[in-house]
gemmi code that builds the backbone of each chain (N, CA, C; Angstrom):
import gemmi

chains = {
    "A": [
        ("MET", (-20.607, -6.086, -5.309), (-19.585, -6.202, -6.357), (-18.449, -7.101, -5.876)),
        ("THR", (-17.851, -7.835, -6.793), (-16.753, -8.727, -6.411), (-15.458, -7.930, -6.271)),
        ("TYR", (-14.444, -8.608, -5.730), (-13.130, -7.977, -5.614), (-12.636, -7.547, -6.994)),
        ("THR", (-12.889, -8.385, -7.998), (-12.465, -8.078, -9.363), (-13.071, -6.755, -9.827)),
        ("GLY", (-14.356, -6.606, -9.621), (-15.051, -5.395, -10.063), (-14.565, -4.152, -9.346)),
        ("ILE", (-14.448, -4.237, -8.029), (-14.020, -3.068, -7.242), (-12.598, -2.652, -7.632)),
        ("THR", (-11.756, -3.646, -7.909), (-10.371, -3.366, -8.277), (-10.281, -2.521, -9.540)),
        ("VAL", (-11.074, -2.886, -10.537), (-11.070, -2.146, -11.802), (-11.530, -0.706, -11.559)),
        ("VAL", (-12.596, -0.553, -10.788), (-13.115, 0.780, -10.474), (-12.059, 1.607, -9.726)),
        ("ALA", (-11.395, 0.986, -8.753), (-10.407, 1.702, -7.934), (-9.216, 2.155, -8.771)),
        ("ALA", (-8.735, 1.279, -9.644), (-7.588, 1.634, -10.485), (-7.949, 2.796, -11.408)),
        ("LEU", (-9.150, 2.752, -11.997), (-9.588, 3.841, -12.878), (-9.789, 5.127, -12.081)),
        ("ALA", (-10.338, 5.020, -10.881), (-10.568, 6.194, -10.039), (-9.238, 6.876, -9.701)),
        ("ALA", (-8.218, 6.061, -9.406), (-6.899, 6.619, -9.086), (-6.340, 7.379, -10.290)),
        ("LEU", (-6.553, 6.798, -11.469), (-6.083, 7.439, -12.702), (-6.803, 8.776, -12.926)),
        ("VAL", (-8.092, 8.794, -12.654), (-8.874, 10.027, -12.797), (-8.376, 11.091, -11.812)),
        ("LEU", (-8.067, 10.668, -10.580), (-7.533, 11.606, -9.582), (-6.247, 12.238, -10.096)),
        ("ASP", (-5.379, 11.388, -10.642), (-4.069, 11.861, -11.090), (-4.164, 12.768, -12.312)),
        ("ARG", (-4.960, 12.356, -13.288), (-4.982, 13.102, -14.551), (-5.863, 14.344, -14.498)),
        ("TRP", (-7.039, 14.213, -13.861), (-8.020, 15.288, -13.980), (-8.377, 15.984, -12.681)),
        ("ALA", (-8.567, 15.224, -11.604), (-9.023, 15.863, -10.361), (-7.918, 16.699, -9.722)),
        ("PHE", (-6.767, 16.078, -9.480), (-5.666, 16.797, -8.829), (-4.644, 17.339, -9.831)),
        ("ARG", (-4.720, 16.849, -11.056), (-3.821, 17.291, -12.129), (-2.344, 17.151, -11.767)),
        ("THR", (-2.042, 16.096, -11.015), (-0.635, 15.847, -10.681), (0.093, 15.197, -11.855)),
        ("ARG", (-0.667, 14.491, -12.699), (-0.140, 13.874, -13.927), (1.112, 13.041, -13.692)),
        ("LEU", (1.126, 12.327, -12.574), (2.271, 11.463, -12.277), (2.389, 10.328, -13.280)),
        ("THR", (1.254, 9.869, -13.793), (1.287, 8.751, -14.734), (1.815, 9.174, -16.104)),
        ("THR", (2.193, 10.440, -16.240), (2.883, 10.852, -17.467), (4.377, 11.026, -17.192)),
        ("SER", (4.812, 10.736, -15.956), (6.214, 10.965, -15.624), (6.983, 9.645, -15.464)),
        ("GLY", (8.187, 9.618, -15.987), (9.045, 8.440, -15.847), (9.395, 8.176, -14.406)),
        ("THR", (9.484, 9.238, -13.631), (9.820, 9.085, -12.213), (8.792, 8.212, -11.502)),
        ("TRP", (7.521, 8.530, -11.708), (6.499, 7.751, -11.017), (6.500, 6.292, -11.475)),
        ("TRP", (6.604, 6.071, -12.778), (6.578, 4.696, -13.290), (7.796, 3.904, -12.810)),
        ("THR", (8.939, 4.590, -12.679), (10.123, 3.917, -12.138), (9.864, 3.488, -10.696)),
        ("ALA", (9.335, 4.424, -9.904), (9.028, 4.115, -8.505), (8.002, 2.990, -8.427)),
        ("TYR", (6.978, 3.069, -9.266), (5.945, 2.036, -9.244), (6.533, 0.671, -9.622)),
        ("GLY", (7.447, 0.667, -10.592), (8.090, -0.587, -10.996), (8.831, -1.244, -9.845)),
        ("ILE", (9.528, -0.426, -9.068), (10.249, -0.942, -7.897), (9.246, -1.477, -6.870)),
        ("ILE", (8.220, -0.688, -6.631), (7.230, -1.064, -5.618), (6.500, -2.347, -6.012)),
        ("VAL", (6.135, -2.465, -7.291), (5.347, -3.629, -7.706), (6.191, -4.905, -7.600)),
        ("PHE", (7.507, -4.772, -7.817), (8.388, -5.932, -7.649), (8.331, -6.431, -6.199)),
        ("PHE", (8.445, -5.493, -5.274), (8.405, -5.888, -3.865), (6.997, -6.258, -3.415)),
        ("GLN", (6.010, -5.688, -4.085), (4.632, -6.095, -3.776), (4.443, -7.585, -4.086)),
        ("LEU", (4.980, -8.008, -5.239), (4.827, -9.411, -5.616), (5.486, -10.326, -4.582)),
        ("LEU", (6.636, -9.909, -4.068), (7.329, -10.709, -3.052), (6.559, -10.752, -1.729)),
        ("THR", (6.238, -9.572, -1.211), (5.610, -9.510, 0.107), (4.180, -10.056, 0.071)),
        ("ASN", (3.492, -9.790, -1.050), (2.137, -10.300, -1.177), (2.155, -11.811, -1.377)),
        ("GLY", (3.213, -12.292, -2.025), (3.390, -13.736, -2.167), (3.525, -14.403, -0.807)),
        ("TRP", (4.192, -13.719, 0.090), (4.314, -14.196, 1.477), (2.937, -14.264, 2.142)),
        ("LEU", (2.178, -13.181, 2.014), (0.861, -13.117, 2.665), (-0.110, -14.155, 2.104)),
        ("THR", (-0.069, -14.346, 0.799), (-1.062, -15.235, 0.173), (-0.565, -16.676, 0.084)),
        ("GLY", (0.738, -16.858, -0.187), (1.287, -18.203, -0.289), (1.218, -18.945, 1.033)),
        ("ARG", (1.417, -18.218, 2.122), (1.307, -18.818, 3.459), (-0.134, -18.873, 3.956)),
        ("ARG", (-1.049, -18.357, 3.121), (-2.489, -18.294, 3.474), (-2.725, -17.428, 4.705)),
        ("ILE", (-1.894, -16.402, 4.881), (-2.177, -15.445, 5.960), (-3.465, -14.715, 5.595)),
        ("VAL", (-3.585, -14.374, 4.305), (-4.829, -13.825, 3.772), (-5.409, -14.851, 2.807)),
        ("ARG", (-6.696, -15.121, 2.954), (-7.371, -16.086, 2.079), (-8.515, -15.390, 1.357)),
        ("TYR", (-8.790, -15.834, 0.149), (-9.792, -15.177, -0.675), (-10.961, -16.105, -0.971)),
        ("ASP", (-12.141, -15.495, -0.999), (-13.337, -16.227, -1.388), (-13.260, -16.466, -2.893)),
        ("PRO", (-13.305, -17.734, -3.328), (-13.210, -18.026, -4.769), (-14.281, -17.303, -5.587)),
        ("ASP", (-15.415, -16.991, -4.966), (-16.498, -16.321, -5.687), (-16.220, -14.839, -5.931)),
        ("ALA", (-15.249, -14.280, -5.207), (-14.988, -12.844, -5.316), (-13.845, -12.535, -6.273)),
        ("ILE", (-13.123, -13.566, -6.708), (-11.946, -13.341, -7.560), (-12.045, -14.136, -8.860)),
        ("ILE", (-11.140, -13.801, -9.804), (-11.093, -14.529, -11.075), (-10.700, -15.982, -10.819)),
        ("GLY", (-9.747, -16.154, -9.894), (-9.224, -17.488, -9.611), (-10.170, -18.340, -8.792)),
        ("SER", (-9.636, -19.416, -8.253), (-10.454, -20.368, -7.499), (-9.897, -20.506, -6.083)),
        ("ALA", (-10.253, -21.581, -5.441), (-9.756, -21.814, -4.081), (-8.315, -22.316, -4.096)),
        ("ARG", (-7.867, -22.728, -5.288), (-6.482, -23.195, -5.378), (-5.540, -22.002, -5.278)),
        ("VAL", (-4.340, -22.232, -4.750), (-3.359, -21.156, -4.623), (-2.054, -21.574, -5.308)),
        ("PRO", (-2.061, -21.613, -6.643), (-0.825, -21.980, -7.344), (0.138, -20.802, -7.402)),
        ("LEU", (1.399, -21.101, -7.662), (2.411, -20.042, -7.790), (2.018, -19.083, -8.905)),
        ("VAL", (1.675, -19.639, -10.050), (1.244, -18.840, -11.195), (0.098, -19.572, -11.891)),
        ("GLY", (-0.867, -18.810, -12.380), (-1.983, -19.390, -13.118), (-3.259, -19.395, -12.306)),
        ("ASP", (-4.364, -19.697, -12.973), (-5.664, -19.696, -12.329), (-5.948, -18.340, -11.668)),
        ("GLY", (-5.636, -17.285, -12.414), (-5.914, -15.941, -11.908), (-4.994, -15.500, -10.794)),
        ("ARG", (-3.843, -16.183, -10.673), (-2.916, -15.811, -9.595), (-1.505, -15.591, -10.130)),
        ("LEU", (-0.777, -14.727, -9.457), (0.606, -14.423, -9.811), (1.394, -14.383, -8.505)),
        ("LEU", (2.386, -15.225, -8.386), (3.100, -15.425, -7.122), (2.103, -15.583, -5.967)),
        ("TYR", (1.217, -16.526, -6.155), (0.196, -16.933, -5.180), (-0.950, -15.921, -5.008)),
        ("ALA", (-0.699, -14.665, -5.303), (-1.708, -13.635, -5.023), (-2.695, -13.500, -6.182)),
        ("PRO", (-3.948, -13.207, -5.888), (-4.906, -12.952, -6.963), (-4.424, -11.777, -7.819)),
        ("VAL", (-4.592, -11.850, -9.122), (-4.144, -10.752, -9.988), (-4.842, -9.450, -9.622)),
        ("GLU", (-6.018, -9.568, -8.998), (-6.741, -8.366, -8.583), (-5.886, -7.498, -7.655)),
        ("ASP", (-5.013, -8.136, -6.891), (-4.165, -7.385, -5.951), (-3.286, -6.366, -6.670)),
        ("LEU", (-2.962, -6.645, -7.938), (-2.153, -5.679, -8.692), (-2.934, -4.380, -8.895)),
        ("GLY", (-4.234, -4.503, -9.135), (-5.076, -3.320, -9.283), (-5.206, -2.574, -7.965)),
        ("PHE", (-5.379, -3.339, -6.902), (-5.455, -2.758, -5.557), (-4.176, -1.976, -5.259)),
        ("GLY", (-3.035, -2.593, -5.517), (-1.742, -1.952, -5.256), (-1.534, -0.722, -6.114)),
        ("PHE", (-1.874, -0.838, -7.398), (-1.739, 0.303, -8.299), (-2.546, 1.484, -7.778)),
        ("ALA", (-3.791, 1.230, -7.395), (-4.669, 2.294, -6.907), (-4.126, 2.905, -5.618)),
        ("LEU", (-3.667, 2.072, -4.702), (-3.161, 2.577, -3.416), (-1.875, 3.385, -3.599)),
        ("VAL", (-0.974, 2.872, -4.402), (0.308, 3.545, -4.615), (0.112, 4.866, -5.370)),
        ("LEU", (-0.713, 4.825, -6.415), (-0.925, 6.051, -7.186), (-1.649, 7.107, -6.360)),
        ("THR", (-2.708, 6.714, -5.645), (-3.449, 7.665, -4.822), (-2.535, 8.300, -3.776)),
        ("THR", (-1.701, 7.477, -3.150), (-0.759, 7.995, -2.149), (0.166, 9.046, -2.756)),
        ("CYS", (0.740, 8.743, -3.906), (1.666, 9.685, -4.536), (0.956, 10.955, -5.002)),
        ("VAL", (-0.261, 10.796, -5.504), (-1.033, 11.960, -5.951), (-1.252, 12.925, -4.784)),
        ("VAL", (-1.702, 12.386, -3.651), (-1.968, 13.236, -2.483), (-0.674, 13.874, -1.990)),
        ("TRP", (0.379, 13.076, -1.906), (1.683, 13.563, -1.423), (2.194, 14.715, -2.289)),
        ("VAL", (2.197, 14.509, -3.588), (2.730, 15.520, -4.510), (1.828, 16.757, -4.527)),
        ("TRP", (0.532, 16.523, -4.502), (-0.415, 17.642, -4.521), (-0.240, 18.517, -3.284)),
        ("LEU", (-0.135, 17.879, -2.111), (0.085, 18.633, -0.868), (1.395, 19.404, -0.936)),
        ("GLY", (2.414, 18.783, -1.508), (3.721, 19.418, -1.621), (3.684, 20.651, -2.502)),
        ("ARG", (2.984, 20.540, -3.605), (2.897, 21.692, -4.513), (2.093, 22.825, -3.890)),
        ("ARG", (1.074, 22.439, -3.151), (0.233, 23.456, -2.504), (1.012, 24.256, -1.467)),
        ("SER", (1.812, 23.528, -0.682), (2.513, 24.205, 0.406), (3.843, 24.779, -0.051)),
        ("GLY", (4.224, 24.454, -1.285), (5.486, 24.947, -1.784), (6.678, 24.169, -1.286)),
        ("GLU", (6.404, 23.030, -0.621), (7.498, 22.186, -0.147), (8.279, 21.635, -1.328)),
        ("GLU", (7.497, 21.246, -2.328), (8.120, 20.659, -3.498), (8.406, 21.772, -4.485)),
        ("THR", (9.608, 22.282, -4.423), (9.913, 23.470, -5.200), (10.425, 23.150, -6.588)),
        ("THR", (10.682, 21.899, -6.855), (11.225, 21.546, -8.165), (10.125, 21.272, -9.147)),
    ],
    "B": [
        ("MET", (-12.100, -0.337, 18.534), (-11.315, -0.511, 19.753), (-10.464, -1.776, 19.690)),
        ("VAL", (-9.366, -1.678, 20.301), (-8.480, -2.847, 20.374), (-8.907, -3.708, 21.549)),
        ("ASP", (-9.297, -4.919, 21.251), (-9.625, -5.775, 22.384), (-8.492, -6.747, 22.661)),
        ("GLU", (-8.208, -6.851, 23.928), (-7.113, -7.714, 24.335), (-7.660, -9.057, 24.788)),
        ("GLY", (-6.906, -9.693, 25.613), (-7.392, -10.947, 26.149), (-7.294, -12.064, 25.152)),
        ("ALA", (-6.115, -12.265, 24.620), (-5.905, -13.333, 23.674), (-5.055, -14.404, 24.323)),
        ("PRO", (-5.006, -15.553, 23.684), (-4.156, -16.583, 24.253), (-2.707, -16.154, 24.174)),
        ("GLY", (-1.945, -16.485, 25.151), (-0.534, -16.108, 25.120), (-0.076, -15.805, 26.505)),
        ("PRO", (1.113, -16.185, 26.796), (1.585, -16.112, 28.167), (1.873, -14.697, 28.646)),
        ("ILE", (2.468, -13.872, 27.797), (2.936, -12.591, 28.311), (2.102, -11.439, 27.754)),
        ("GLY", (1.251, -10.883, 28.627), (0.469, -9.706, 28.252), (-0.331, -9.895, 26.980)),
        ("GLY", (-0.782, -11.084, 26.715), (-1.586, -11.329, 25.532), (-0.786, -11.451, 24.255)),
        ("ILE", (0.511, -11.299, 24.349), (1.332, -11.420, 23.145), (1.683, -12.886, 22.906)),
        ("PRO", (1.270, -13.417, 21.781), (1.520, -14.831, 21.533), (3.009, -15.105, 21.382)),
        ("MET", (3.425, -16.199, 21.933), (4.838, -16.534, 21.861), (5.160, -17.389, 20.645)),
        ("SER", (4.113, -17.885, 20.001), (4.353, -18.689, 18.809), (4.851, -17.808, 17.674)),
        ("LEU", (5.908, -18.262, 17.020), (6.524, -17.490, 15.944), (5.543, -17.265, 14.806)),
        ("GLN", (4.648, -18.222, 14.622), (3.671, -18.158, 13.541), (2.821, -16.898, 13.592)),
        ("HIS", (2.499, -16.465, 14.822), (1.646, -15.285, 14.976), (2.299, -14.022, 14.445)),
        ("TRP", (3.598, -14.056, 14.251), (4.333, -12.875, 13.808), (4.459, -12.798, 12.283)),
        ("ALA", (3.819, -13.726, 11.578), (4.025, -13.831, 10.129), (3.663, -12.547, 9.381)),
        ("TYR", (2.534, -11.929, 9.719), (2.116, -10.708, 9.037), (2.988, -9.535, 9.498)),
        ("VAL", (3.271, -9.481, 10.801), (4.134, -8.424, 11.343), (5.494, -8.443, 10.642)),
        ("ALA", (5.992, -9.647, 10.391), (7.306, -9.790, 9.750), (7.321, -9.141, 8.373)),
        ("MET", (6.223, -9.279, 7.648), (6.136, -8.688, 6.304), (6.180, -7.155, 6.385)),
        ("LEU", (5.475, -6.597, 7.367), (5.483, -5.138, 7.529), (6.875, -4.655, 7.940)),
        ("ALA", (7.521, -5.404, 8.820), (8.869, -5.046, 9.267), (9.848, -5.086, 8.099)),
        ("PHE", (9.678, -6.072, 7.237), (10.525, -6.192, 6.044), (10.383, -4.940, 5.158)),
        ("CYS", (9.161, -4.473, 4.974), (8.908, -3.283, 4.149), (9.621, -2.063, 4.730)),
        ("LEU", (9.517, -1.905, 6.046), (10.137, -0.749, 6.697), (11.657, -0.867, 6.678)),
        ("ALA", (12.157, -2.077, 6.921), (13.612, -2.288, 6.947), (14.222, -1.982, 5.579)),
        ("GLY", (13.444, -2.219, 4.531), (13.965, -1.982, 3.188), (13.908, -0.542, 2.738)),
        ("THR", (13.025, 0.247, 3.348), (12.828, 1.611, 2.842), (13.305, 2.716, 3.795)),
        ("LEU", (13.238, 2.483, 5.100), (13.683, 3.542, 6.024), (15.150, 3.952, 5.794)),
        ("PRO", (16.038, 3.004, 5.436), (17.418, 3.421, 5.142), (17.525, 4.386, 3.958)),
        ("LEU", (16.476, 4.499, 3.147), (16.497, 5.449, 2.031), (16.579, 6.881, 2.551)),
        ("VAL", (16.059, 7.099, 3.758), (16.031, 8.461, 4.318), (17.441, 9.019, 4.488)),
        ("PRO", (18.328, 8.324, 5.238), (19.701, 8.840, 5.318), (20.454, 8.699, 3.993)),
        ("ALA", (20.210, 7.619, 3.261), (20.986, 7.360, 2.045), (20.789, 8.459, 1.003)),
        ("PHE", (19.558, 8.946, 0.877), (19.267, 9.978, -0.129), (18.935, 11.324, 0.513)),
        ("ARG", (19.190, 11.411, 1.811), (18.884, 12.634, 2.552), (17.450, 13.110, 2.285)),
        ("LEU", (16.521, 12.169, 2.375), (15.122, 12.502, 2.093), (14.548, 13.352, 3.229)),
        ("ARG", (13.686, 14.282, 2.865), (13.091, 15.167, 3.865), (11.667, 14.738, 4.219)),
        ("VAL", (11.352, 13.500, 3.870), (9.986, 13.012, 4.065), (9.563, 13.041, 5.533)),
        ("LEU", (10.421, 12.536, 6.404), (10.053, 12.448, 7.821), (10.081, 13.807, 8.512)),
        ("ARG", (10.678, 14.776, 7.842), (10.688, 16.128, 8.417), (9.446, 16.910, 8.049)),
        ("GLN", (8.553, 16.271, 7.319), (7.286, 16.916, 6.969), (6.141, 16.071, 7.519)),
        ("PRO", (6.065, 15.988, 8.839), (5.101, 15.067, 9.456), (3.653, 15.392, 9.101)),
        ("ARG", (3.352, 16.689, 8.952), (1.977, 17.073, 8.642), (1.575, 16.582, 7.254)),
        ("ARG", (2.462, 16.856, 6.300), (2.190, 16.429, 4.925), (2.102, 14.900, 4.831)),
        ("LEU", (2.970, 14.235, 5.591), (2.997, 12.776, 5.572), (1.728, 12.198, 6.192)),
        ("MET", (1.330, 12.784, 7.331), (0.138, 12.291, 8.011), (-1.116, 12.514, 7.184)),
        ("LEU", (-1.206, 13.695, 6.590), (-2.361, 13.988, 5.732), (-2.415, 13.006, 4.559)),
        ("THR", (-1.254, 12.705, 4.013), (-1.192, 11.774, 2.884), (-1.678, 10.392, 3.299)),
        ("VAL", (-1.173, 9.917, 4.442), (-1.558, 8.581, 4.916), (-3.064, 8.522, 5.180)),
        ("VAL", (-3.572, 9.550, 5.838), (-4.993, 9.552, 6.187), (-5.874, 9.689, 4.941)),
        ("ALA", (-5.529, 10.659, 4.085), (-6.370, 10.917, 2.917), (-6.326, 9.770, 1.915)),
        ("ALA", (-5.128, 9.238, 1.677), (-5.008, 8.163, 0.682), (-5.416, 6.818, 1.279)),
        ("GLY", (-5.116, 6.615, 2.563), (-5.372, 5.308, 3.178), (-6.833, 5.064, 3.519)),
        ("SER", (-7.543, 6.127, 3.924), (-8.922, 5.949, 4.412), (-9.847, 5.208, 3.454)),
        ("PRO", (-9.911, 5.616, 2.190), (-10.820, 4.884, 1.308), (-10.462, 3.401, 1.196)),
        ("PHE", (-9.177, 3.102, 1.313), (-8.759, 1.703, 1.197), (-9.062, 0.913, 2.471)),
        ("VAL", (-8.992, 1.593, 3.615), (-9.411, 0.941, 4.862), (-10.909, 0.650, 4.796)),
        ("ALA", (-11.674, 1.608, 4.268), (-13.123, 1.411, 4.119), (-13.392, 0.225, 3.200)),
        ("TRP", (-12.671, 0.165, 2.092), (-12.789, -0.957, 1.150), (-12.467, -2.267, 1.860)),
        ("ASP", (-11.392, -2.246, 2.639), (-10.952, -3.442, 3.352), (-12.016, -3.914, 4.343)),
        ("LEU", (-12.606, -2.949, 5.066), (-13.660, -3.290, 6.021), (-14.843, -3.922, 5.304)),
        ("TYR", (-15.229, -3.297, 4.190), (-16.344, -3.838, 3.417), (-16.018, -5.255, 2.923)),
        ("ALA", (-14.836, -5.401, 2.325), (-14.458, -6.683, 1.722), (-14.345, -7.787, 2.779)),
        ("THR", (-13.819, -7.415, 3.946), (-13.666, -8.410, 5.008), (-15.038, -8.851, 5.528)),
        ("HIS", (-15.922, -7.871, 5.701), (-17.252, -8.222, 6.205), (-18.098, -8.904, 5.147)),
        ("ALA", (-17.845, -8.587, 3.870), (-18.562, -9.264, 2.789), (-17.968, -10.652, 2.528)),
        ("GLY", (-16.827, -10.913, 3.153), (-16.218, -12.237, 2.998), (-15.352, -12.390, 1.758)),
        ("HIS", (-15.001, -11.286, 1.112), (-14.116, -11.382, -0.059), (-12.763, -11.975, 0.332)),
        ("TRP", (-12.300, -11.597, 1.536), (-11.074, -12.203, 2.043), (-11.139, -12.301, 3.559)),
        ("SER", (-10.226, -13.093, 4.110), (-10.190, -13.283, 5.561), (-8.749, -13.501, 5.999)),
        ("PHE", (-8.535, -13.435, 7.295), (-7.178, -13.495, 7.826), (-7.030, -14.693, 8.761)),
        ("ASP", (-5.885, -15.334, 8.665), (-5.629, -16.514, 9.477), (-5.279, -16.098, 10.910)),
        ("PRO", (-6.140, -16.439, 11.872), (-5.870, -16.042, 13.268), (-4.549, -16.625, 13.792)),
        ("ALA", (-4.125, -17.747, 13.229), (-2.896, -18.390, 13.708), (-1.647, -17.638, 13.248)),
        ("GLN", (-1.799, -16.798, 12.197), (-0.629, -16.113, 11.655), (-0.713, -14.596, 11.805)),
        ("THR", (-1.649, -14.150, 12.654), (-1.754, -12.727, 12.962), (-1.781, -12.572, 14.478)),
        ("MET", (-1.545, -11.353, 14.935), (-1.636, -11.074, 16.360), (-3.108, -11.135, 16.782)),
        ("PRO", (-3.358, -11.334, 18.047), (-4.748, -11.523, 18.477), (-5.617, -10.270, 18.399)),
        ("TRP", (-5.015, -9.088, 18.287), (-5.813, -7.873, 18.373), (-6.586, -7.603, 17.094)),
        ("ARG", (-7.827, -7.195, 17.253), (-8.695, -6.886, 16.112), (-9.254, -5.483, 16.255)),
        ("VAL", (-9.332, -4.764, 15.144), (-9.958, -3.453, 15.107), (-11.095, -3.532, 14.104)),
        ("ALA", (-12.310, -3.441, 14.571), (-13.492, -3.566, 13.722), (-13.420, -4.835, 12.867)),
        ("GLY", (-12.909, -5.885, 13.460), (-12.846, -7.157, 12.760), (-11.583, -7.384, 11.946)),
        ("LEU", (-10.760, -6.324, 11.817), (-9.502, -6.465, 11.066), (-8.345, -6.685, 12.032)),
        ("PRO", (-7.384, -7.518, 11.631), (-6.182, -7.623, 12.461), (-5.496, -6.258, 12.517)),
        ("LEU", (-4.876, -5.976, 13.646), (-4.166, -4.703, 13.799), (-3.132, -4.518, 12.684)),
        ("GLU", (-2.530, -5.627, 12.247), (-1.540, -5.568, 11.166), (-2.138, -4.986, 9.890)),
        ("GLU", (-3.405, -5.331, 9.646), (-4.038, -4.876, 8.411), (-4.237, -3.358, 8.447)),
        ("ILE", (-4.528, -2.805, 9.620), (-4.633, -1.352, 9.766), (-3.239, -0.739, 9.571)),
        ("ALA", (-2.245, -1.378, 10.200), (-0.870, -0.884, 10.071), (-0.405, -0.917, 8.617)),
        ("PHE", (-0.901, -1.889, 7.868), (-0.572, -2.003, 6.447), (-0.850, -0.694, 5.710)),
        ("PHE", (-1.970, -0.034, 6.076), (-2.370, 1.181, 5.372), (-1.646, 2.425, 5.886)),
        ("VAL", (-0.787, 2.236, 6.848), (0.151, 3.288, 7.256), (1.521, 2.992, 6.625)),
        ("VAL", (1.920, 1.724, 6.736), (3.248, 1.311, 6.264), (3.368, 1.451, 4.738)),
        ("ILE", (2.375, 0.976, 4.013), (2.493, 0.982, 2.551), (2.512, 2.408, 1.975)),
        ("PRO", (1.614, 3.309, 2.417), (1.777, 4.701, 1.946), (3.139, 5.288, 2.317)),
        ("LEU", (3.641, 4.981, 3.503), (4.946, 5.512, 3.905), (6.061, 4.997, 2.997)),
        ("VAL", (6.102, 3.685, 2.767), (7.175, 3.147, 1.932), (7.008, 3.604, 0.475)),
        ("THR", (5.766, 3.848, 0.084), (5.510, 4.356, -1.265), (6.118, 5.747, -1.431)),
        ("VAL", (5.858, 6.623, -0.460), (6.392, 7.987, -0.524), (7.921, 7.964, -0.487)),
        ("LEU", (8.483, 7.116, 0.376), (9.944, 7.038, 0.476), (10.557, 6.571, -0.843)),
        ("THR", (9.938, 5.568, -1.451), (10.451, 5.059, -2.727), (10.338, 6.127, -3.809)),
        ("TYR", (9.175, 6.766, -3.874), (8.962, 7.802, -4.882), (9.972, 8.935, -4.724)),
        ("GLU", (10.177, 9.385, -3.498), (11.110, 10.490, -3.253), (12.553, 10.089, -3.572)),
        ("ALA", (12.903, 8.844, -3.239), (14.261, 8.374, -3.536), (14.498, 8.332, -5.044)),
        ("VAL", (13.505, 7.881, -5.786), (13.633, 7.853, -7.246), (13.738, 9.275, -7.788)),
        ("ARG", (12.950, 10.165, -7.218), (12.955, 11.558, -7.643), (14.353, 12.172, -7.459)),
        ("VAL", (14.970, 11.861, -6.331), (16.304, 12.389, -6.061), (17.315, 11.834, -7.059)),
        ("THR", (17.234, 10.528, -7.301), (18.224, 9.918, -8.193), (18.056, 10.379, -9.631)),
        ("ARG", (16.848, 10.716, -10.005), (16.618, 11.165, -11.382), (16.871, 12.653, -11.562)),
        ("GLY", (17.258, 13.326, -10.516), (17.531, 14.757, -10.627), (16.306, 15.563, -10.295)),
        ("ARG", (16.449, 16.418, -9.316), (15.297, 17.125, -8.777), (14.609, 18.038, -9.771)),
        ("ASP", (15.330, 18.494, -10.792), (14.697, 19.512, -11.640), (13.779, 18.949, -12.710)),
        ("ARG", (13.880, 17.645, -12.981), (12.962, 17.165, -14.013), (12.020, 16.091, -13.498)),
        ("ALA", (12.260, 15.671, -12.261), (11.485, 14.536, -11.761), (10.133, 14.970, -11.216)),
        ("GLY", (9.183, 14.089, -11.373), (7.892, 14.280, -10.746), (7.118, 15.477, -11.242)),
        ("ARG", (7.578, 16.019, -12.359), (6.889, 17.196, -12.869), (5.937, 16.804, -13.977)),
        ("PRO", (4.850, 17.517, -14.073), (3.999, 17.300, -15.221), (4.725, 17.793, -16.466)),
        ("ARG", (4.453, 17.170, -17.586), (5.116, 17.609, -18.818), (4.716, 19.032, -19.147)),
        ("GLN", (3.453, 19.272, -18.905), (2.951, 20.622, -19.102), (3.507, 21.462, -17.955)),
        ("ARG", (4.096, 22.556, -18.251), (4.726, 23.336, -17.187), (3.697, 24.126, -16.413)),
        ("SER", (3.778, 24.050, -15.116), (2.887, 24.878, -14.306), (3.773, 25.620, -13.320)),
        ("GLU", (4.201, 26.786, -13.729), (5.196, 27.519, -12.963), (4.585, 28.381, -11.864)),
        ("SER", (5.211, 29.481, -11.642), (4.717, 30.540, -10.762), (4.649, 30.150, -9.296)),
        ("ARG", (5.740, 29.551, -8.806), (5.757, 29.354, -7.372), (7.113, 29.692, -6.797)),
    ],
}
model = gemmi.Model(1)
for chain_id, residues in chains.items():
    chain = gemmi.Chain(chain_id)
    for i, (resn, *xyz) in enumerate(residues, 1):
        res = gemmi.Residue()
        res.name, res.seqid = resn, gemmi.SeqId(i, " ")
        for name, pos in zip(("N", "CA", "C"), xyz):
            atom = gemmi.Atom()
            atom.name, atom.element = name, gemmi.Element(name[0])
            atom.pos, atom.b_iso = gemmi.Position(*pos), 0.0
            res.add_atom(atom)
        chain.add_residue(res)
    model.add_chain(chain)
structure = gemmi.Structure()
structure.add_model(model)
structure.setup_entities()
């Protein structure tokens, strides 16, 4: 499977974890979306550094875009493949789901 | 395993600034979020077990994905802009990424939760009481 395909699966899997498996339902809370909004802004900056400088390079066959690395366009946003947004969404959501779930289990998160 | 023996004058650490490019990005992430701990009196670092479990449980599948993608050639890393150390073919920075990003994610989430008021933040709309 290409990076594009895996990204879609991962983002959906994270959503399933949140809504049904762990029932943390963070994606129904303004708090989580606010945090994600902040994180995604900095993701675009830091990922732009990694991809714009070609620290990380992508196989054109694995992504929507090509071998070109424009600032915007050709399947890229601030140099990074748009697929990275799905990767980030899945990683950030999964992290928060596990964190909140563990907190509720142990009673750390009393609110 | 971490294999050493890379070019570089001092203990295998490259002196070229370029090699620090990925490390710099990780340092930037930490520099921006660690101050949230004192600023919002976050208790995240005081729960090392919960934090470690979160990093391991959430990070592992993504490290596995990264290993697969790197070996399948979906992406690759510039040796000139990473440190010489490799773990299963990944730069050490890339492994650190899956520790740093979950950590900064939790710190950001907790800081937002505090600012939005502890009693309504991060809760499911459906009430699940009894604790």
